[in-house]
Chimera marker file (.cmm) of the C-alpha trace (Angstrom):
<marker_set name="trace">
<marker id="1" x="0.013" y="-0.005" z="-0.017" r="1" g="1" b="0" radius="0.5"/>
<marker id="2" x="1.188" y="3.484" z="-0.765" r="1" g="1" b="0" radius="0.5"/>
<marker id="3" x="2.529" y="5.596" z="2.110" r="1" g="1" b="0" radius="0.5"/>
<marker id="4" x="0.400" y="8.522" z="1.015" r="1" g="1" b="0" radius="0.5"/>
<marker id="5" x="-2.747" y="6.410" z="1.244" r="1" g="1" b="0" radius="0.5"/>
<marker id="6" x="-1.755" y="5.145" z="4.698" r="1" g="1" b="0" radius="0.5"/>
<marker id="7" x="-1.134" y="8.696" z="5.919" r="1" g="1" b="0" radius="0.5"/>
<marker id="8" x="-4.415" y="9.860" z="4.445" r="1" g="1" b="0" radius="0.5"/>
<marker id="9" x="-6.287" y="7.046" z="6.205" r="1" g="1" b="0" radius="0.5"/>
<marker id="10" x="-4.627" y="7.855" z="9.551" r="1" g="1" b="0" radius="0.5"/>
<marker id="11" x="-5.395" y="11.558" z="9.114" r="1" g="1" b="0" radius="0.5"/>
<marker id="12" x="-9.007" y="10.729" z="8.243" r="1" g="1" b="0" radius="0.5"/>
<marker id="13" x="-9.351" y="8.576" z="11.348" r="1" g="1" b="0" radius="0.5"/>
<marker id="14" x="-7.797" y="11.346" z="13.427" r="1" g="1" b="0" radius="0.5"/>
<marker id="15" x="-10.294" y="13.897" z="12.096" r="1" g="1" b="0" radius="0.5"/>
<marker id="16" x="-13.225" y="11.544" z="12.739" r="1" g="1" b="0" radius="0.5"/>
<marker id="17" x="-12.082" y="10.876" z="16.299" r="1" g="1" b="0" radius="0.5"/>
<marker id="18" x="-11.484" y="14.603" z="16.902" r="1" g="1" b="0" radius="0.5"/>
<marker id="19" x="-14.969" y="15.339" z="15.618" r="1" g="1" b="0" radius="0.5"/>
<marker id="20" x="-16.422" y="12.711" z="17.967" r="1" g="1" b="0" radius="0.5"/>
<marker id="21" x="-14.615" y="14.220" z="20.906" r="1" g="1" b="0" radius="0.5"/>
<marker id="22" x="-15.708" y="17.726" z="19.973" r="1" g="1" b="0" radius="0.5"/>
<marker id="23" x="-19.349" y="16.601" z="19.787" r="1" g="1" b="0" radius="0.5"/>
<marker id="24" x="-19.030" y="14.805" z="23.126" r="1" g="1" b="0" radius="0.5"/>
<marker id="25" x="-17.484" y="17.807" z="24.864" r="1" g="1" b="0" radius="0.5"/>
<marker id="26" x="-20.072" y="20.122" z="23.286" r="1" g="1" b="0" radius="0.5"/>
<marker id="27" x="-22.866" y="17.896" z="24.551" r="1" g="1" b="0" radius="0.5"/>
<marker id="28" x="-21.285" y="17.735" z="28.035" r="1" g="1" b="0" radius="0.5"/>
<marker id="29" x="-21.030" y="21.531" z="28.132" r="1" g="1" b="0" radius="0.5"/>
<marker id="30" x="-24.607" y="21.962" z="26.937" r="1" g="1" b="0" radius="0.5"/>
<marker id="31" x="-25.883" y="19.512" z="29.562" r="1" g="1" b="0" radius="0.5"/>
<marker id="32" x="-24.316" y="21.508" z="32.379" r="1" g="1" b="0" radius="0.5"/>
<marker id="33" x="-26.112" y="24.771" z="31.548" r="1" g="1" b="0" radius="0.5"/>
<marker id="34" x="-29.899" y="25.250" z="31.843" r="1" g="1" b="0" radius="0.5"/>
<marker id="35" x="-30.076" y="28.613" z="30.035" r="1" g="1" b="0" radius="0.5"/>
<marker id="36" x="-30.715" y="28.174" z="26.288" r="1" g="1" b="0" radius="0.5"/>
<marker id="37" x="-28.691" y="31.307" z="25.448" r="1" g="1" b="0" radius="0.5"/>
<marker id="38" x="-25.775" y="29.863" z="27.382" r="1" g="1" b="0" radius="0.5"/>
<marker id="39" x="-25.964" y="26.573" z="25.433" r="1" g="1" b="0" radius="0.5"/>
<marker id="40" x="-25.478" y="28.206" z="22.012" r="1" g="1" b="0" radius="0.5"/>
<marker id="41" x="-21.646" y="28.519" z="22.260" r="1" g="1" b="0" radius="0.5"/>
<marker id="42" x="-21.342" y="24.857" z="23.182" r="1" g="1" b="0" radius="0.5"/>
<marker id="43" x="-23.684" y="23.902" z="20.375" r="1" g="1" b="0" radius="0.5"/>
<marker id="44" x="-21.724" y="25.923" z="17.790" r="1" g="1" b="0" radius="0.5"/>
<marker id="45" x="-18.217" y="24.994" z="18.917" r="1" g="1" b="0" radius="0.5"/>
<marker id="46" x="-18.864" y="21.393" z="19.884" r="1" g="1" b="0" radius="0.5"/>
<marker id="47" x="-21.705" y="20.351" z="17.632" r="1" g="1" b="0" radius="0.5"/>
<marker id="48" x="-21.019" y="22.184" z="14.379" r="1" g="1" b="0" radius="0.5"/>
<marker id="49" x="-17.245" y="21.941" z="14.749" r="1" g="1" b="0" radius="0.5"/>
<marker id="50" x="-17.441" y="18.226" z="15.539" r="1" g="1" b="0" radius="0.5"/>
<marker id="51" x="-19.695" y="17.556" z="12.557" r="1" g="1" b="0" radius="0.5"/>
<marker id="52" x="-17.336" y="19.492" z="10.312" r="1" g="1" b="0" radius="0.5"/>
<marker id="53" x="-14.311" y="17.538" z="11.557" r="1" g="1" b="0" radius="0.5"/>
<marker id="54" x="-16.166" y="14.261" z="11.066" r="1" g="1" b="0" radius="0.5"/>
<marker id="55" x="-17.143" y="15.202" z="7.505" r="1" g="1" b="0" radius="0.5"/>
<marker id="56" x="-13.551" y="16.133" z="6.643" r="1" g="1" b="0" radius="0.5"/>
<marker id="57" x="-12.281" y="12.850" z="8.142" r="1" g="1" b="0" radius="0.5"/>
<marker id="58" x="-14.844" y="10.841" z="6.219" r="1" g="1" b="0" radius="0.5"/>
<marker id="59" x="-13.881" y="12.639" z="3.002" r="1" g="1" b="0" radius="0.5"/>
<marker id="60" x="-10.228" y="11.780" z="3.537" r="1" g="1" b="0" radius="0.5"/>
<marker id="61" x="-11.097" y="8.109" z="4.139" r="1" g="1" b="0" radius="0.5"/>
<marker id="62" x="-13.219" y="7.989" z="0.970" r="1" g="1" b="0" radius="0.5"/>
<marker id="63" x="-10.491" y="9.638" z="-1.132" r="1" g="1" b="0" radius="0.5"/>
<marker id="64" x="-7.889" y="7.169" z="0.210" r="1" g="1" b="0" radius="0.5"/>
<marker id="65" x="-10.105" y="4.214" z="-0.688" r="1" g="1" b="0" radius="0.5"/>
<marker id="66" x="-10.766" y="5.658" z="-4.144" r="1" g="1" b="0" radius="0.5"/>
<marker id="67" x="-7.013" y="5.850" z="-4.714" r="1" g="1" b="0" radius="0.5"/>
<marker id="68" x="-6.578" y="2.221" z="-3.705" r="1" g="1" b="0" radius="0.5"/>
<marker id="69" x="-9.373" y="1.061" z="-6.009" r="1" g="1" b="0" radius="0.5"/>
<marker id="70" x="-8.037" y="3.182" z="-8.859" r="1" g="1" b="0" radius="0.5"/>
<marker id="71" x="-4.605" y="1.570" z="-8.477" r="1" g="1" b="0" radius="0.5"/>
<marker id="72" x="-6.182" y="-1.900" z="-8.459" r="1" g="1" b="0" radius="0.5"/>
<marker id="73" x="-8.107" y="-1.178" z="-11.638" r="1" g="1" b="0" radius="0.5"/>
<marker id="74" x="-5.033" y="0.311" z="-13.331" r="1" g="1" b="0" radius="0.5"/>
<marker id="75" x="-3.013" y="-2.838" z="-12.495" r="1" g="1" b="0" radius="0.5"/>
<marker id="76" x="-5.699" y="-5.126" z="-13.891" r="1" g="1" b="0" radius="0.5"/>
<marker id="77" x="-6.037" y="-3.122" z="-17.082" r="1" g="1" b="0" radius="0.5"/>
<marker id="78" x="-2.293" y="-2.689" z="-17.629" r="1" g="1" b="0" radius="0.5"/>
<marker id="79" x="-0.807" y="-4.613" z="-20.560" r="1" g="1" b="0" radius="0.5"/>
<marker id="80" x="1.341" y="-7.623" z="-19.618" r="1" g="1" b="0" radius="0.5"/>
<marker id="81" x="5.106" y="-7.201" z="-19.476" r="1" g="1" b="0" radius="0.5"/>
<marker id="82" x="7.028" y="-7.803" z="-22.749" r="1" g="1" b="0" radius="0.5"/>
<marker id="83" x="8.251" y="-11.253" z="-21.609" r="1" g="1" b="0" radius="0.5"/>
<marker id="84" x="4.669" y="-12.487" z="-21.346" r="1" g="1" b="0" radius="0.5"/>
<marker id="85" x="3.831" y="-11.138" z="-24.821" r="1" g="1" b="0" radius="0.5"/>
<marker id="86" x="6.716" y="-13.052" z="-26.350" r="1" g="1" b="0" radius="0.5"/>
<marker id="87" x="5.601" y="-16.364" z="-24.783" r="1" g="1" b="0" radius="0.5"/>
<marker id="88" x="1.972" y="-15.990" z="-25.783" r="1" g="1" b="0" radius="0.5"/>
<marker id="89" x="2.398" y="-16.312" z="-29.590" r="1" g="1" b="0" radius="0.5"/>
<marker id="90" x="4.353" y="-19.606" z="-29.191" r="1" g="1" b="0" radius="0.5"/>
<marker id="91" x="1.581" y="-21.123" z="-27.102" r="1" g="1" b="0" radius="0.5"/>
<marker id="92" x="-1.014" y="-19.997" z="-29.646" r="1" g="1" b="0" radius="0.5"/>
<marker id="93" x="1.039" y="-21.379" z="-32.532" r="1" g="1" b="0" radius="0.5"/>
<marker id="94" x="1.430" y="-24.718" z="-30.784" r="1" g="1" b="0" radius="0.5"/>
<marker id="95" x="-2.296" y="-24.890" z="-30.116" r="1" g="1" b="0" radius="0.5"/>
<marker id="96" x="-3.047" y="-24.156" z="-33.770" r="1" g="1" b="0" radius="0.5"/>
<marker id="97" x="-0.660" y="-26.721" z="-35.261" r="1" g="1" b="0" radius="0.5"/>
<marker id="98" x="-1.499" y="-29.705" z="-33.018" r="1" g="1" b="0" radius="0.5"/>
<marker id="99" x="-4.734" y="-31.527" z="-33.763" r="1" g="1" b="0" radius="0.5"/>
<marker id="100" x="-6.866" y="-32.013" z="-30.698" r="1" g="1" b="0" radius="0.5"/>
<marker id="101" x="-7.616" y="-35.649" z="-29.964" r="1" g="1" b="0" radius="0.5"/>
<marker id="102" x="-7.692" y="-37.791" z="-26.788" r="1" g="1" b="0" radius="0.5"/>
<marker id="103" x="-4.098" y="-38.883" z="-27.478" r="1" g="1" b="0" radius="0.5"/>
<marker id="104" x="-2.922" y="-35.293" z="-27.787" r="1" g="1" b="0" radius="0.5"/>
<marker id="105" x="-4.575" y="-34.359" z="-24.498" r="1" g="1" b="0" radius="0.5"/>
<marker id="106" x="-3.009" y="-37.399" z="-22.777" r="1" g="1" b="0" radius="0.5"/>
<marker id="107" x="0.366" y="-36.432" z="-24.238" r="1" g="1" b="0" radius="0.5"/>
<marker id="108" x="0.061" y="-32.859" z="-22.910" r="1" g="1" b="0" radius="0.5"/>
<marker id="109" x="-0.815" y="-34.159" z="-19.449" r="1" g="1" b="0" radius="0.5"/>
<marker id="110" x="2.232" y="-36.428" z="-19.502" r="1" g="1" b="0" radius="0.5"/>
<marker id="111" x="4.560" y="-33.451" z="-20.088" r="1" g="1" b="0" radius="0.5"/>
<link id1="1" id2="2" r="1" g="1" b="0" radius="0.2"/>
<link id1="2" id2="3" r="1" g="1" b="0" radius="0.2"/>
<link id1="3" id2="4" r="1" g="1" b="0" radius="0.2"/>
<link id1="4" id2="5" r="1" g="1" b="0" radius="0.2"/>
<link id1="5" id2="6" r="1" g="1" b="0" radius="0.2"/>
<link id1="6" id2="7" r="1" g="1" b="0" radius="0.2"/>
<link id1="7" id2="8" r="1" g="1" b="0" radius="0.2"/>
<link id1="8" id2="9" r="1" g="1" b="0" radius="0.2"/>
<link id1="9" id2="10" r="1" g="1" b="0" radius="0.2"/>
<link id1="10" id2="11" r="1" g="1" b="0" radius="0.2"/>
<link id1="11" id2="12" r="1" g="1" b="0" radius="0.2"/>
<link id1="12" id2="13" r="1" g="1" b="0" radius="0.2"/>
<link id1="13" id2="14" r="1" g="1" b="0" radius="0.2"/>
<link id1="14" id2="15" r="1" g="1" b="0" radius="0.2"/>
<link id1="15" id2="16" r="1" g="1" b="0" radius="0.2"/>
<link id1="16" id2="17" r="1" g="1" b="0" radius="0.2"/>
<link id1="17" id2="18" r="1" g="1" b="0" radius="0.2"/>
<link id1="18" id2="19" r="1" g="1" b="0" radius="0.2"/>
<link id1="19" id2="20" r="1" g="1" b="0" radius="0.2"/>
<link id1="20" id2="21" r="1" g="1" b="0" radius="0.2"/>
<link id1="21" id2="22" r="1" g="1" b="0" radius="0.2"/>
<link id1="22" id2="23" r="1" g="1" b="0" radius="0.2"/>
<link id1="23" id2="24" r="1" g="1" b="0" radius="0.2"/>
<link id1="24" id2="25" r="1" g="1" b="0" radius="0.2"/>
<link id1="25" id2="26" r="1" g="1" b="0" radius="0.2"/>
<link id1="26" id2="27" r="1" g="1" b="0" radius="0.2"/>
<link id1="27" id2="28" r="1" g="1" b="0" radius="0.2"/>
<link id1="28" id2="29" r="1" g="1" b="0" radius="0.2"/>
<link id1="29" id2="30" r="1" g="1" b="0" radius="0.2"/>
<link id1="30" id2="31" r="1" g="1" b="0" radius="0.2"/>
<link id1="31" id2="32" r="1" g="1" b="0" radius="0.2"/>
<link id1="32" id2="33" r="1" g="1" b="0" radius="0.2"/>
<link id1="33" id2="34" r="1" g="1" b="0" radius="0.2"/>
<link id1="34" id2="35" r="1" g="1" b="0" radius="0.2"/>
<link id1="35" id2="36" r="1" g="1" b="0" radius="0.2"/>
<link id1="36" id2="37" r="1" g="1" b="0" radius="0.2"/>
<link id1="37" id2="38" r="1" g="1" b="0" radius="0.2"/>
<link id1="38" id2="39" r="1" g="1" b="0" radius="0.2"/>
<link id1="39" id2="40" r="1" g="1" b="0" radius="0.2"/>
<link id1="40" id2="41" r="1" g="1" b="0" radius="0.2"/>
<link id1="41" id2="42" r="1" g="1" b="0" radius="0.2"/>
<link id1="42" id2="43" r="1" g="1" b="0" radius="0.2"/>
<link id1="43" id2="44" r="1" g="1" b="0" radius="0.2"/>
<link id1="44" id2="45" r="1" g="1" b="0" radius="0.2"/>
<link id1="45" id2="46" r="1" g="1" b="0" radius="0.2"/>
<link id1="46" id2="47" r="1" g="1" b="0" radius="0.2"/>
<link id1="47" id2="48" r="1" g="1" b="0" radius="0.2"/>
<link id1="48" id2="49" r="1" g="1" b="0" radius="0.2"/>
<link id1="49" id2="50" r="1" g="1" b="0" radius="0.2"/>
<link id1="50" id2="51" r="1" g="1" b="0" radius="0.2"/>
<link id1="51" id2="52" r="1" g="1" b="0" radius="0.2"/>
<link id1="52" id2="53" r="1" g="1" b="0" radius="0.2"/>
<link id1="53" id2="54" r="1" g="1" b="0" radius="0.2"/>
<link id1="54" id2="55" r="1" g="1" b="0" radius="0.2"/>
<link id1="55" id2="56" r="1" g="1" b="0" radius="0.2"/>
<link id1="56" id2="57" r="1" g="1" b="0" radius="0.2"/>
<link id1="57" id2="58" r="1" g="1" b="0" radius="0.2"/>
<link id1="58" id2="59" r="1" g="1" b="0" radius="0.2"/>
<link id1="59" id2="60" r="1" g="1" b="0" radius="0.2"/>
<link id1="60" id2="61" r="1" g="1" b="0" radius="0.2"/>
<link id1="61" id2="62" r="1" g="1" b="0" radius="0.2"/>
<link id1="62" id2="63" r="1" g="1" b="0" radius="0.2"/>
<link id1="63" id2="64" r="1" g="1" b="0" radius="0.2"/>
<link id1="64" id2="65" r="1" g="1" b="0" radius="0.2"/>
<link id1="65" id2="66" r="1" g="1" b="0" radius="0.2"/>
<link id1="66" id2="67" r="1" g="1" b="0" radius="0.2"/>
<link id1="67" id2="68" r="1" g="1" b="0" radius="0.2"/>
<link id1="68" id2="69" r="1" g="1" b="0" radius="0.2"/>
<link id1="69" id2="70" r="1" g="1" b="0" radius="0.2"/>
<link id1="70" id2="71" r="1" g="1" b="0" radius="0.2"/>
<link id1="71" id2="72" r="1" g="1" b="0" radius="0.2"/>
<link id1="72" id2="73" r="1" g="1" b="0" radius="0.2"/>
<link id1="73" id2="74" r="1" g="1" b="0" radius="0.2"/>
<link id1="74" id2="75" r="1" g="1" b="0" radius="0.2"/>
<link id1="75" id2="76" r="1" g="1" b="0" radius="0.2"/>
<link id1="76" id2="77" r="1" g="1" b="0" radius="0.2"/>
<link id1="77" id2="78" r="1" g="1" b="0" radius="0.2"/>
<link id1="78" id2="79" r="1" g="1" b="0" radius="0.2"/>
<link id1="79" id2="80" r="1" g="1" b="0" radius="0.2"/>
<link id1="80" id2="81" r="1" g="1" b="0" radius="0.2"/>
<link id1="81" id2="82" r="1" g="1" b="0" radius="0.2"/>
<link id1="82" id2="83" r="1" g="1" b="0" radius="0.2"/>
<link id1="83" id2="84" r="1" g="1" b="0" radius="0.2"/>
<link id1="84" id2="85" r="1" g="1" b="0" radius="0.2"/>
<link id1="85" id2="86" r="1" g="1" b="0" radius="0.2"/>
<link id1="86" id2="87" r="1" g="1" b="0" radius="0.2"/>
<link id1="87" id2="88" r="1" g="1" b="0" radius="0.2"/>
<link id1="88" id2="89" r="1" g="1" b="0" radius="0.2"/>
<link id1="89" id2="90" r="1" g="1" b="0" radius="0.2"/>
<link id1="90" id2="91" r="1" g="1" b="0" radius="0.2"/>
<link id1="91" id2="92" r="1" g="1" b="0" radius="0.2"/>
<link id1="92" id2="93" r="1" g="1" b="0" radius="0.2"/>
<link id1="93" id2="94" r="1" g="1" b="0" radius="0.2"/>
<link id1="94" id2="95" r="1" g="1" b="0" radius="0.2"/>
<link id1="95" id2="96" r="1" g="1" b="0" radius="0.2"/>
<link id1="96" id2="97" r="1" g="1" b="0" radius="0.2"/>
<link id1="97" id2="98" r="1" g="1" b="0" radius="0.2"/>
<link id1="98" id2="99" r="1" g="1" b="0" radius="0.2"/>
<link id1="99" id2="100" r="1" g="1" b="0" radius="0.2"/>
<link id1="100" id2="101" r="1" g="1" b="0" radius="0.2"/>
<link id1="101" id2="102" r="1" g="1" b="0" radius="0.2"/>
<link id1="102" id2="103" r="1" g="1" b="0" radius="0.2"/>
<link id1="103" id2="104" r="1" g="1" b="0" radius="0.2"/>
<link id1="104" id2="105" r="1" g="1" b="0" radius="0.2"/>
<link id1="105" id2="106" r="1" g="1" b="0" radius="0.2"/>
<link id1="106" id2="107" r="1" g="1" b="0" radius="0.2"/>
<link id1="107" id2="108" r="1" g="1" b="0" radius="0.2"/>
<link id1="108" id2="109" r="1" g="1" b="0" radius="0.2"/>
<link id1="109" id2="110" r="1" g="1" b="0" radius="0.2"/>
<link id1="110" id2="111" r="1" g="1" b="0" radius="0.2"/>
</marker_set>
């Protein structure tokens, strides 16, 4: 796995955890105060800030996974190395020149 993807995943997890802590501390601060006007700062700093941090962390995790999947698709769609290309025509030529019969199949299995 690429180091950049690993770092992005760790950073995404950090942001998600930080958002969870911010929401928890915001809720704890709001629960301690009975006045609605006094709860607004806790709601803004803890709630909105925590949600924003969680969204950023989730975005980083999604981008990291998209990079991994893009690399997998690119590897599957990449042409084979030149050594494999050179071996493939010989196998095709051999398959075309040999007649297929039960004896031929038994001979191939014996090799």
